[in-house]
C-alpha positions in Angstrom: 0.0 0.0 0.0 3.0 2.3 0.6 3.9 2.1 -3.1 0.3 2.9 -4.1 0.4 6.1 -1.9 3.7 7.1 -3.3 2.5 6.7 -6.9 -0.8 8.5 -6.2 1.0 11.5 -4.5 3.5 11.6 -7.4 0.7 11.7 -9.9 -1.0 14.5 -8.0 2.2 16.6 -7.8 3.1 16.0 -11.4 -0.5 17.1 -12.5 -0.4 20.3 -10.4 3.1 21.1 -11.7 2.4 20.5 -15.3 -1.0 22.3 -15.3 0.3 26.0 -15.5 3.0 25.1 -18.0 0.6 23.3 -20.3 -2.1 26.0 -20.0 0.4 28.7 -21.0 1.6 26.6 -24.0 -2.0 26.1 -25.2 -2.8 29.8 -24.9 0.3 30.7 -26.9 -0.8 28.2 -29.6 -4.4 29.5 -29.4 -5.7 25.9 -28.9 -9.0 27.0 -27.5 -12.4 25.3 -27.1 -15.1 25.9 -29.7 -18.6 26.1 -28.2 -21.6 24.7 -30.1 -24.1 27.3 -31.1 -27.1 25.3 -29.7 -25.5 25.1 -26.2 -26.6 27.2 -23.2 -26.0 30.9 -23.7 -23.8 31.1 -20.6 -21.3 28.7 -22.2 -20.5 31.0 -25.0 -18.3 33.0 -22.6 -16.1 29.9 -22.3 -15.1 29.9 -26.0 -11.4 30.1 -26.3 -10.6 28.3 -23.0 -7.6 26.0 -23.6 -8.6 22.4 -24.3 -6.9 19.0 -24.6 -6.1 19.1 -20.8 -6.4 15.3 -20.8 -2.7 15.3 -21.8 -1.9 16.6 -18.2 -3.9 13.7 -16.7 -2.3 10.9 -18.7 1.3 12.2 -18.5 0.9 12.4 -14.7 -0.4 8.8 -14.6 2.0 7.2 -17.0 5.2 8.4 -15.3 4.6 6.8 -11.9 3.1 3.7 -13.4 6.1 3.1 -15.6 8.4 3.5 -12.7 6.5 1.7 -9.9 4.2 -0.8 -11.6 4.9 -4.0 -13.6 4.4 -2.6 -17.1 4.4 -6.2 -18.5 1.5 -7.3 -16.3 -1.8 -8.0 -18.2 -3.7 -5.6 -16.0 -1.3 -2.8 -16.7 -1.2 -3.4 -20.4 -5.0 -3.6 -20.5 -5.8 -0.4 -18.6 -2.9 1.8 -19.7 -3.1 0.6 -23.3 -6.9 1.1 -23.5 -6.6 4.5 -21.8 -3.9 5.8 -24.1 -5.5 4.4 -27.3 -8.9 6.0 -26.4 -7.0 9.2 -25.5 -5.3 9.2 -28.9 -8.7 9.0 -30.6 -9.9 11.9 -28.4 -6.7 13.9 -29.3 -7.4 13.4 -33.0 -11.0 14.6 -32.4 -9.8 17.7 -30.5 -7.1 18.5 -33.1 -9.7 18.3 -35.9 -11.9 20.8 -34.0 -9.0 23.2 -33.5 -7.8 22.9 -37.2 -11.3 23.3 -38.6 -12.3 26.0 -35.9 -15.6 24.4 -35.1 -17.2 22.2 -32.4 -17.4 19.1 -34.6 -14.4 16.7 -34.8 -14.1 13.2 -36.0 -17.1 11.6 -37.6 -19.1 9.1 -35.5 -18.2 6.3 -38.0 -14.5 6.8 -37.4 -14.9 6.9 -33.7 -16.9 3.6 -33.8 -14.2 2.0 -35.9 -11.4 2.9 -33.6 -13.4 1.9 -30.5 -14.0 -1.5 -32.1 -10.3 -1.9 -32.7 -9.5 -0.9 -29.1 -12.2 -3.2 -27.7 -10.7 -6.1 -29.6 -7.3 -5.4 -28.2 -8.8 -5.2 -24.6 -10.7 -8.5 -25.2 -7.5 -10.2 -26.4 -5.4 -9.0 -23.4 -8.2 -9.9 -20.9 -8.8 -13.4 -22.3 -5.4 -14.4 -23.7 -3.0 -12.6 -21.4 -4.9 -12.4 -18.1 -6.8 -15.7 -18.6 -10.3 -14.4 -18.1 -13.2 -16.4 -19.4 -15.9 -15.1 -21.7 -18.1 -14.8 -18.6 -19.9 -11.8 -17.2 -20.5 -11.7 -13.4 -23.9 -10.7 -12.1 -22.5 -9.7 -8.7 -25.8 -8.4 -7.4 -27.1 -11.9 -7.3 -23.7 -13.7 -7.1 -24.3 -15.3 -10.5 -22.6 -15.3 -13.9 -23.5 -15.6 -17.6 -21.3 -17.3 -20.2 -21.5 -15.1 -23.3 -19.2 -17.3 -25.4 -18.5 -15.8 -28.8 -20.6 -12.7 -27.9 -18.2 -11.6 -25.2 -16.1 -9.5 -27.6 -19.2 -7.6 -28.6 -20.0 -7.1 -25.0 -16.6 -5.6 -24.4 -17.2 -3.2 -27.3 -20.5 -2.1 -25.7 -18.6 -1.5 -22.4 -15.9 0.5 -24.1 -18.5 2.5 -26.1 -20.7 3.1 -23.1 -17.9 4.2 -20.8 -16.2 6.5 -23.3 -19.4 8.1 -24.5 -20.8 8.4 -21.0 -17.7 10.4 -19.7 -17.7 12.4 -22.9 -21.3 13.5 -22.5 -20.8 14.3 -18.8 -17.9 16.6 -19.7 -20.1 19.6 -20.2 -19.6 21.6 -17.0 -16.4 22.7 -15.3 -15.1 19.8 -13.2 -18.2 17.6 -13.5 -16.6 14.7 -15.5 -13.2 14.9 -13.6 -14.9 14.8 -10.2 -17.2 11.9 -11.1 -14.3 10.0 -12.7 -12.2 10.6 -9.5 -15.0 9.0 -7.5 -15.1 6.0 -9.9 -11.4 5.5 -9.8 -11.3 5.8 -6.0 -13.9 3.1 -5.7 -11.9 0.8 -8.0 -8.8 1.5 -5.9 -10.5 0.1 -2.8 -12.2 -2.7 -4.8 -8.9 -4.0 -6.3 -7.0 -3.5 -3.0 -9.6 -5.8 -1.3 -8.5 -8.6 -3.7 -4.8 -7.7 -3.7 -4.7 -6.8 -7.4 -1.7 -4.6 -6.8 -1.0 -3.3 -10.3 -4.7 -2.4 -10.8 -4.8 -0.8 -7.4 -1.8 1.4 -8.2 -3.2 2.4 -11.6 -6.7 3.2 -10.2 -5.2 5.3 -7.4 -3.0 7.2 -9.9 -6.0 7.9 -12.1 -8.0 9.1 -9.1 -5.1 11.4 -8.1 -4.7 12.7 -11.7 -8.4 13.7 -11.8 -8.2 15.4 -8.5 -5.0 17.3 -9.6 -6.7 18.3 -12.8 -9.6 19.7 -10.8 -7.2 22.3 -9.4 -7.4 23.9 -12.9 -10.7 22.5 -14.2 -13.0 23.5 -11.3 -15.4 26.4 -11.9 -14.5 28.7 -13.6 -12.2 26.3 -15.6 -8.8 27.5 -16.7 -8.6 24.4 -19.0 -10.9 21.7 -20.3 -10.0 18.1 -20.6 -11.4 17.8 -24.1 -12.1 14.6 -25.8 -8.5 13.6 -25.2 -9.4 13.4 -21.5 -13.0 12.2 -21.5 -12.4 9.4 -24.0 -9.1 8.4 -22.3 -10.8 8.3 -18.8 -13.7 6.4 -20.2 -11.3 3.8 -21.8 -9.6 3.4 -18.4 -12.9 2.9 -16.6 -14.0 0.3 -19.2 -10.7 -1.6 -18.9 -10.9 -1.6 -15.1 -14.4 -3.0 -15.3 -13.4 -5.8 -17.7 -10.3 -6.7 -15.8 -12.2 -6.9 -12.5 -15.2 -8.6 -14.0 -17.5 -5.7 -12.9 -18.9 -4.7 -16.3 -22.5 -4.9 -15.1 -21.8 -3.4 -11.7 -20.3 -0.4 -13.6 -23.9 0.7 -14.1 -23.9 1.7 -10.4 -20.2 2.5 -9.9 -20.3 4.9 -12.9 -24.0 5.8 -12.4 -23.8 9.5 -13.3 -22.2 8.6 -16.7 -25.0 6.1 -17.3 -27.7 8.7 -16.4 -26.1 11.3 -18.7 -25.9 8.8 -21.6 -29.5 7.7 -21.0 -30.8 11.2 -21.0 -29.4 11.8 -24.5 -30.8 8.5 -25.8 -34.2 9.3 -24.3 -34.2 12.7 -25.8 -33.2 11.5 -29.3 -35.8 8.7 -29.2 -38.6 10.9 -28.0 -38.0 13.6 -30.6 -37.6 11.2 -33.5 -40.7 9.1 -32.6 -43.0 11.6 -30.9 -41.5 14.9 -32.1 -41.4 16.0 -28.4 -38.5 16.6 -26.1 -38.4 15.1 -22.6 -35.7 17.5 -21.3 -35.2 21.2 -22.0 -31.8 20.2 -23.2 -29.7 17.0 -23.1 -27.5 15.8 -21.6 -29.4 16.1 -18.4 -27.0 18.5 -16.7 -28.0 21.1 -19.3 -31.6 20.6 -18.4 -30.9 21.6 -14.9 -29.0 24.7 -16.2 -32.0 25.7 -18.3 -34.2 25.4 -15.2 -32.1 28.0 -13.4 -29.7 25.8 -11.3 -26.2 27.3 -11.0 -23.3 25.4 -12.5 -21.7 24.9 -9.1 -24.9 23.5 -7.6 -25.3 21.0 -10.4 -21.7 19.9 -10.2 -21.7 19.4 -6.4 -25.1 17.6 -6.4 -24.0 15.3 -9.2 -20.8 14.5 -7.3 -22.9 13.6 -4.3 -25.2 11.3 -6.4 -22.1 9.8 -8.0 -20.5 9.0 -4.6 -23.7 7.5 -3.3 -24.1 5.2 -6.4 -20.5 4.2 -6.3 -20.8 3.3 -2.6 -23.8 1.1 -3.3 -21.8 -0.6 -6.1 -18.8 -1.1 -3.8 -21.0 -2.7 -1.1 -22.6 -5.1 -3.7 -19.1 -6.0 -4.9 -18.1 -7.1 -1.5 -21.4 -8.5 -0.4 -23.6 -9.8 -3.3 -27.3 -10.3 -2.5 
């Protein structure tokens, strides 16, 4: 546990040290965020805020992991590899937005293609390197389901769900980073309970990196994580879920991300079928904004809900019904 604490503290310090340097670099290069026209009016004032802050998160994670963890272990390869691969897709998306000077980046088709490639790699490492079976645990009832040949598709769904969930949540200053910190802290204790040392160290570093990033990303944000950060964090969450066999439990552990993604799905379905909107604006955090809630109130309350759902998931992980 001492090594885990050293790694987490190192990550936190690296993140806080790199933040100002990277923000100044992005400002000199004029790498600012482009705000979509249909978003809340208040958000237009955030146009030009430096983006791609996910680079800070992942640099601060990789350095301690390379030094203190077994980089050849299956768990390390799965989580760090998935994280960096998803972050690379996010970086390409952010870069496209900056070059084209608009809020739209890579097409959904290309994102899906690369997510499928990444999910295939995660499935290979999990089953061939870590020796996991094509089985999904239903920990709530202490049961399991053998998916057989459908397991790779299930892994793809987990990767897509986690990355898109974090990406959709990243709409308010510090919201996604705070919720992700809660998820990674939960995985730190879950993996420590089973002595999965490498996964514990990585989860702790990811939690510390998110907390360090909040130093600059809290309201009003000096930098946004961008798709580089949100897709990379989502990829790390998905990989941790697969490697700990908690894919279904992730619905609770990452509950806020699920709620955000569901709100968008419900809004799209309702409008296409009934030509009516359920929410004033989706994702759901924008609905609360439109109803007059302050940004800080939404963020803090979502953090509280995220912590509560993660706590329930942690208890069910230790004590299935």
